[in-house]
C-alpha positions, 0 to 999 in steps of 0.5 A: 345368722343365715340358717337356710344357706350354709355359707361354709359349703360355698367356696367363692367369696363373691357367691357368698356376697351375692347371696347376702346382697340379694337376701337369698337366706330363705325359700321366700328370698328365692321366691322374690328372686326374679328371672329377666328373660328375653322379651320378644316385643323388645327384640330389636334392643337385644344383641345376639351371640351365637355359637354352633358345635358338632359332637360325634355321638348320637343325639340321645347320648349327648342330650342325656349327658347335658341333662344329667351332668352335675352342675359342679361338673358342668360349670367347672373350668378356669373361668366358671365354677359352680356355687350352689343351686336352688330348686323352686320345685323342691325348695331346697339348696344343693351344694358342691358335693350334694347328689344330683338327678337331672336338669329341670325347670325352676332350678337357679344356678349361682356361678362364679366367674373368674376374670383376668386371671383372678384379678376380678371375680363376679357372681352371676345367676341364671334360671332353667326356664325350660327343659324340652325333652321332645324338642331337645331344647334347654332355655336359661334366663338371667336373674335380676341383679346381674349386669345383663338381661336376656335368655340362652337357648341350647338346641340339639339336632341330629345331623345326616351323619348321625352326629349331634349339632349343638346351637347355643344362642344368647340374646342379651343386653345391659346398660353399657354399650362397651360391656355389650359390644367388647366385654360380653362377646369374648367373656361369654364365648369362653364361658360357654366353651368351658361349659360345653367342653366339660359336658363333652369330657363326661362323654369321653371326648 
């Protein structure tokens, strides 16, 4: 019986299977669950996905929203939904309705992707590798066991008009050229668009 993870609090069957397949039934299981971040020395082997957004609000207000929004609300759309989160620092699991303070390094977030109108569901995980409040930067890494490896960087910059420019850069690769060139760009664009729009909704936009 899985006593560390309460699977009754996890809605998505694929997330439940992902937890069991990767033996995430204890803090020690998460200790062995490794990120597969972008490797600078292998940069030429990665593909690039980049989107830029502008939010008509001050940077401090936007940054605060991104680092304090509950992952349940941030990853909430027709395609992406929140499964659970593990904190390496606290060594605890957080579920859909648990309280949340803020984004921090070492949080592992497991998500469900609903693809092709529900015909296909897959679970994916990423780890928060960096939250830099001074430089207004969030870095995420993919986790071992998924189809893709690499990192995402979300950077925030103040514009001359006092608005906030958000740059979302992803460097990624997998063992499938078809996935990397055809599937990933379209699906990733939709996934991160849902994510950003969910945060903006919390800002009243």
